[in-house]
KOLTIDO-261891 format. One line per 5 residues: for each residue x negated, y negated, z of C-alpha. Coordinates in Angstrom, 2 decimals. Example, Ala and Ser with C-alpha at 12.3 -4.5 7.8 and 13.67 -1.06 7.14 Angstrom:
BEGIN
-12.30 4.50 7.80  -13.67 1.06 7.14
% end
This chain:
BEGIN
-25.80 2.35 -23.18  -23.67 3.97 -20.30  -23.39 2.33 -17.08  -24.82 3.80 -13.97  -22.67 4.76 -11.06
-24.36 2.13 -8.83  -23.73 -0.50 -11.45  -19.98 0.18 -11.30  -19.96 0.38 -7.58  -21.66 -3.01 -7.36
-19.01 -4.53 -9.73  -16.11 -3.20 -7.81  -17.37 -4.27 -4.52  -18.04 -7.78 -5.85  -14.66 -7.85 -7.53
-12.81 -6.79 -4.18  -14.82 -9.49 -2.22  -13.85 -12.22 -4.68  -10.18 -11.26 -4.30  -10.38 -11.17 -0.54
-10.21 -7.33 -0.27  -12.35 -4.90 1.76  -15.66 -4.08 -0.23  -15.91 -0.61 1.34  -12.84 0.39 -0.35
-14.84 0.43 -3.59  -16.95 3.36 -2.59  -13.81 5.15 -1.26  -12.06 4.72 -4.43  -15.08 5.66 -6.68
-15.95 8.82 -4.70  -12.21 9.85 -5.41  -12.59 9.28 -9.05  -16.06 11.16 -9.28  -14.70 13.99 -6.95
-17.95 13.22 -4.86  -18.73 13.45 -0.87  -20.42 10.24 0.48  -23.72 12.23 0.44  -23.17 13.21 -3.32
-22.40 9.79 -4.50  -25.59 8.25 -2.74  -27.59 11.08 -4.43  -26.37 10.13 -7.83  -26.06 6.45 -7.71
-28.51 6.17 -10.75  -26.86 8.76 -12.83  -24.51 7.60 -15.57  -20.78 7.55 -15.24  -18.48 8.96 -17.65
-16.82 6.24 -19.78  -13.27 7.76 -19.32  -13.86 8.03 -15.55  -15.10 4.42 -15.40  -12.19 2.92 -17.32
-9.75 4.59 -14.93  -11.71 3.75 -11.87  -11.89 0.00 -13.08  -8.11 0.11 -13.63  -7.39 1.20 -10.20
-9.85 -1.38 -8.75  -7.70 -4.06 -10.67  -4.50 -2.58 -9.12  -5.84 -2.81 -5.61  -7.37 -6.34 -6.00
-4.53 -7.94 -8.25  -1.37 -6.07 -7.56  -2.18 -5.27 -3.80  -1.56 -1.50 -4.31  -3.02 0.45 -1.26
-5.98 2.38 -1.94  -4.15 5.50 -0.31  -1.33 5.18 -2.99  -3.83 4.99 -5.79  -5.74 8.03 -4.61
-2.48 10.15 -3.33  -3.77 10.93 0.14  -4.69 9.85 3.69  -6.49 11.51 6.45  -4.49 11.95 9.58
-5.52 14.01 12.74  -8.47 15.78 10.56  -5.97 16.88 7.80  -5.35 15.41 4.30  -1.70 14.30 3.96
-0.16 13.36 0.51  1.43 9.85 0.40  3.09 7.69 -2.31  5.20 4.61 -2.36  8.13 6.48 -0.62
6.38 6.76 2.66  4.43 4.71 5.40  0.72 5.43 5.22  -0.11 7.19 8.44  -2.35 5.14 10.81
-4.99 5.93 13.55  -2.74 4.49 16.10  -0.24 7.14 15.43  -2.77 9.96 15.96  -3.00 8.45 19.39
0.73 8.91 19.78  0.24 12.49 18.88  -2.73 12.92 21.33  -0.55 11.80 24.15  2.32 14.02 23.34
-0.11 17.01 23.26  -1.89 16.02 26.32  1.59 15.80 28.27  2.67 19.37 27.13  1.78 22.85 27.03
1.44 25.51 24.51  4.97 27.14 25.80  7.62 27.45 23.31  9.48 24.02 23.03  11.85 22.40 20.51
10.76 19.15 19.33  11.92 16.57 16.96  10.03 13.88 14.85  12.48 10.92 14.17  11.80 9.05 10.98
9.01 11.55 9.86  8.19 9.81 6.61  5.12 11.67 5.30  5.74 14.32 8.08  2.42 13.27 9.61
3.64 13.69 13.07  5.76 16.91 12.80  3.39 18.66 10.55  0.39 17.97 12.97  2.56 18.98 16.10
3.48 22.03 14.33  -0.13 22.91 13.37  -1.47 21.90 16.92  1.41 23.92 18.86  2.37 27.07 16.74
4.60 27.90 19.29  6.73 25.05 18.97  9.95 24.68 16.91  9.53 21.42 15.28  12.21 19.26 13.25
11.32 16.34 11.14  14.36 13.81 10.41  14.43 11.18 7.68  17.11 9.17 6.47  15.32 9.23 2.87
15.51 12.26 0.85  12.44 11.03 -1.28  10.14 10.73 1.97  11.52 14.17 3.01  10.28 15.53 -0.27
6.74 14.14 0.58  6.81 15.55 3.98  7.95 19.07 2.63  5.12 18.94 0.23  2.67 18.19 3.11
4.02 20.98 5.40  3.63 23.47 2.54  0.02 22.43 1.59  -1.17 22.44 5.16  0.75 25.65 6.09
3.16 23.99 8.76  6.43 25.31 9.81  8.85 22.51 10.27  12.65 22.34 9.82  13.57 19.20 7.89
16.88 17.40 8.28  18.03 14.46 6.15  20.03 11.85 8.10  20.19 8.79 10.30  17.81 8.85 13.54
19.13 11.68 15.91  22.40 12.19 14.15  21.72 15.36 12.39  20.32 17.01 15.50  23.41 15.57 17.28
25.85 17.15 14.64  24.05 20.71 15.08  24.54 20.56 18.60  20.65 21.00 19.05  18.82 20.27 22.30
15.05 19.07 22.18  12.31 19.27 24.77  10.38 16.61 23.16  11.59 13.36 21.02  8.75 11.51 19.32
9.07 8.71 16.73  7.14 5.90 15.08  10.25 3.90 14.09  10.05 0.71 12.06  9.34 -2.06 14.61
8.26 -5.05 12.81  10.70 -7.98 13.18  12.32 -8.77 9.86  10.93 -12.69 10.05  7.53 -11.35 10.42
7.38 -9.36 7.06  6.16 -12.41 4.92  3.20 -12.70 7.32  1.95 -9.39 6.91  -0.84 -8.53 4.53
0.32 -8.33 0.82  -1.05 -4.54 0.78  1.20 -3.63 3.81  3.99 -5.21 2.06  3.70 -2.67 -0.68
4.81 0.02 1.80  8.46 0.85 2.13  10.38 -1.88 3.76  12.76 0.77 5.35  9.70 2.09 7.28
8.41 -1.41 8.51  11.54 -3.54 9.35  13.02 -3.05 12.81  15.83 -5.50 12.63  15.75 -9.09 13.58
13.62 -8.74 16.74  12.02 -5.54 15.70  13.84 -3.41 18.50  16.89 -2.32 16.56  15.86 1.39 16.29
14.86 1.62 19.86  18.26 0.56 21.00  19.94 2.83 18.64  17.73 5.97 19.94  18.34 5.03 23.57
22.01 5.49 22.94  21.71 8.75 21.12  18.90 10.33 23.20  21.30 11.60 26.03  23.16 13.82 23.52
20.05 15.63 22.54  17.30 16.04 25.16  17.01 18.63 27.72  16.93 17.69 31.53  13.15 17.68 31.62
12.40 16.34 28.14  9.42 14.34 27.14  10.16 10.97 24.98  7.33 9.19 23.17  7.67 6.23 20.82
5.11 4.14 18.92  5.91 0.40 19.50  4.50 -2.95 18.42  2.29 -5.00 20.54  4.46 -7.01 22.99
7.25 -4.63 22.88  6.41 -2.43 25.64  8.49 -3.99 28.35  11.50 -4.37 26.34  11.39 -0.38 25.20
10.78 0.54 28.66  13.59 -1.19 30.13  15.93 0.41 27.46  14.61 3.73 28.52  14.88 3.04 32.01
18.45 1.93 31.62  19.23 5.09 29.82  17.31 7.41 32.22  17.13 5.59 35.61  15.03 8.14 37.42
12.60 8.93 34.43  8.82 8.05 34.83  8.32 5.67 32.13  4.90 4.44 30.95  3.38 1.82 28.47
0.19 2.76 27.14  -2.45 0.75 25.26  -4.29 1.78 22.05  -8.10 2.08 21.53  -7.89 -1.78 20.55
-6.25 -2.76 23.92  -2.69 -3.25 22.40  0.48 -1.94 23.66  1.13 1.00 21.35  3.14 3.78 23.18
5.99 4.01 25.73  6.36 7.66 27.11  9.38 8.74 29.24  9.13 11.70 31.43  12.32 12.95 32.14
11.06 15.72 34.48  10.42 13.04 36.96  14.14 12.48 37.53
% end
């Protein structure tokens, strides 16, 4: 006799609980395999599940529970700023905290044409979102990884965003082309190398190049602070996502580079330091 949908869901939830994973992920994964909305899932809980679908779902449950593969890599996407972005093992999974970074950039700018660069673009979530929210902007997305840029390009094509993609290290491709930008936004790697083993085993499955920010987590902020004067316009806006406790250090770096700029450390919805914004127009 074939299994019912609710039976498979109960099994997956229990399996996740037994292995220290979030039980709610079972519903998310099952809806993906059944191609159902949440309402459709609950309306069909007592319906039988196709055996092939059941087996592929169970295989993914075990990959998440036993191999710590993130759910987003298993289903191939994540939501960001109300849109669906393709993700895989080549890119960091977009997070709600980065949505806050985007929101602050949009709130501090206007719709007039601006030149903008997203440094370390990964999946392209920031660059694509800014391009779609501000169609008048000329947006660049830079990443050192060609494989990451392939994901970003797919997202831009799928979502209809116009972004100019550049492969290279931090701001170097912008410097090499003599480009000046009005907005620099970045969510660089900011986790200290010695903290990586303490991260969730699931997070450790994401690309280390997108996580590790040198010994103290501040390596890329130092490098960006040195490169910024070569690319920003006189009234530019600079916005970085940071790790909790890094606000003062990053603020100081930017203040040394731009002594007269207004520089704010902002907290996320959980009350943690998350964003540093430098407004050069205040100079």
